[in-house]
C-alpha positions in Angstrom: 2.6 -22.8 26.5 2.9 -26.3 26.7 2.9 -28.0 23.2 3.3 -24.8 20.9 6.9 -24.3 20.0 8.1 -21.1 20.0 8.4 -19.2 16.7 12.4 -18.6 16.0 13.4 -14.8 15.6 14.5 -14.3 11.8 18.0 -13.0 13.4 17.8 -9.9 11.4 21.7 -9.1 12.7 22.5 -12.4 11.3 20.3 -12.6 7.8 19.6 -9.0 7.0 17.1 -7.5 4.1 19.2 -7.3 1.2 16.4 -6.3 -1.3 12.8 -5.8 -1.5 10.6 -6.6 -4.8 7.5 -4.0 -4.9 4.9 -5.6 -7.2 2.7 -2.6 -8.4 -0.2 -2.2 -10.8 1.7 -1.2 -13.9 -2.1 -0.2 -15.3 -2.7 2.2 -12.6 -1.2 5.9 -13.0 -1.1 6.4 -9.1 0.8 3.2 -8.6 3.2 4.1 -11.6 4.1 7.5 -10.2 4.8 6.1 -6.7 7.2 3.5 -8.4 9.0 6.2 -10.4 9.3 8.4 -7.1 10.6 5.6 -5.2 12.7 4.5 -8.1 14.8 8.2 -7.8 14.9 8.1 -4.1 18.4 7.2 -2.6 17.9 3.6 -1.1 19.5 1.8 1.8 17.8 -1.4 0.8 17.5 -1.9 -3.2 14.1 -2.0 -4.6 13.2 -3.9 -7.5 10.0 -3.0 -9.2 8.0 -5.8 -11.2 4.4 -5.4 -12.4 2.0 -7.4 -10.4 0.2 -10.1 -12.5 3.0 -10.4 -14.9 4.9 -13.5 -16.0 7.9 -12.1 -14.3 6.3 -12.0 -11.0 4.4 -15.2 -11.7 7.8 -17.0 -12.0 9.4 -15.3 -9.3 6.7 -15.8 -6.5 4.6 -18.5 -7.6 2.8 -19.0 -4.4 1.5 -15.5 -4.0 -2.2 -14.8 -5.0 -1.5 -12.6 -7.9 -5.0 -11.3 -8.4 -4.7 -9.8 -4.7 -1.4 -8.1 -5.8 -3.3 -5.9 -8.4 -5.5 -4.8 -5.6 -3.1 -3.7 -3.2 0.6 -3.0 -3.3 2.8 -6.1 -2.3 6.5 -6.3 -1.4 8.4 -9.3 -0.8 11.5 -9.4 1.0 14.8 -11.7 -0.4 13.9 -13.8 2.5 10.2 -14.2 1.3 8.8 -12.0 3.7 5.4 -10.7 2.2 4.1 -7.4 3.1 0.5 -6.0 1.8 -0.7 -2.7 2.0 0.2 0.0 4.5 2.9 -2.5 5.7 4.3 -2.7 2.1 3.9 1.0 2.2 6.3 1.6 5.2 8.7 -1.1 4.3 9.3 0.8 0.9 9.9 4.0 3.1 12.2 2.2 5.4 14.2 1.0 2.4 14.7 4.9 1.6 17.8 6.7 3.0 15.9 9.7 3.8 12.3 8.1 4.5 13.5 5.6 7.4 12.7 7.7 10.2 9.6 8.3 9.0 8.9 4.6 8.3 9.7 4.2 12.1 7.2 6.6 13.2 4.7 5.1 11.0 5.3 1.6 12.8 4.1 2.9 16.0 0.3 2.2 16.7 -0.5 5.8 16.0 1.5 6.0 12.8 0.2 2.7 11.7 -3.5 4.5 11.8 -2.1 7.2 9.6 -0.6 5.1 7.3 -3.5 2.9 6.8 -5.6 5.9 6.3 -3.4 7.0 3.7 -3.4 3.4 2.0 -7.5 3.8 2.1 -7.5 7.1 0.5 -5.0 6.0 -2.1 -7.5 3.1 -2.7 -10.4 5.0 -2.9 -8.6 7.4 -5.3 -7.9 4.3 -7.4 -11.6 2.8 -7.3 -12.7 6.2 -8.6 -10.2 6.3 -11.5 -10.9 2.7 -12.6 -14.4 3.5 -13.1 -14.0 6.8 -14.9 -13.1 9.3 -12.5 -11.0 11.9 -12.7 -7.6 12.6 -10.8 -10.0 14.4 -8.4 -11.9 11.9 -7.2 -16.0 13.1 -6.9 -16.6 10.2 -4.5 -18.5 6.7 -4.6 -21.9 7.7 -3.3 -20.5 7.4 0.2 -20.6 11.4 0.7 -16.9 11.8 0.4 -15.1 13.9 -2.2 -12.0 15.3 -3.3 -11.8 19.1 -4.4 -8.5 20.6 -5.5 -8.9 23.9 -3.6 -10.9 22.5 -0.4 -9.3 18.9 0.0 -11.5 16.1 1.3 -15.4 17.1 2.1 -17.8 14.9 3.7 -21.7 15.5 2.6 -23.8 12.8 3.9 -26.0 11.1 1.1 -29.9 12.4 1.2 -32.5 10.6 3.1 -35.1 10.5 0.4 -36.4 7.1 1.1 -36.6 7.7 4.7 -34.3 4.7 5.7 -31.4 7.0 6.7 -28.3 5.4 8.5 -27.9 6.5 11.8 -24.1 6.4 11.9 
């Protein structure tokens, strides 16, 4: 395209990723559990964990939207790359010796849908937990509920008002 400069490749062979900083919600038990699990895994790329929204995070990354980092996992690469949501989870897996192959599979179009689904499930659990739910999230009125023995089940909301969704 004329008039639009080409984006220059970062040249990963010349500028390797030397470290990743994982910003996580320190008040979330799921986030802390995942942080602990990641920290115990053999790492090909060092992971550093910083509580999202903390003074340390604000000082290290002043240009980030720190309120948003409390809503979804955010990972910052040593050259300033920012990964959010499922992409952040995939890059964390990529940093781990025993999970790199899985990260490559999750970076395909089909794998990305799976990774996004896992992140949405985690977000749903977090939302339920923050509003007083238990470890086994009972749903938010949308019909989905998690039961320890049965897994996720869907029971559509009732139609008492006569104005039901046809989805």
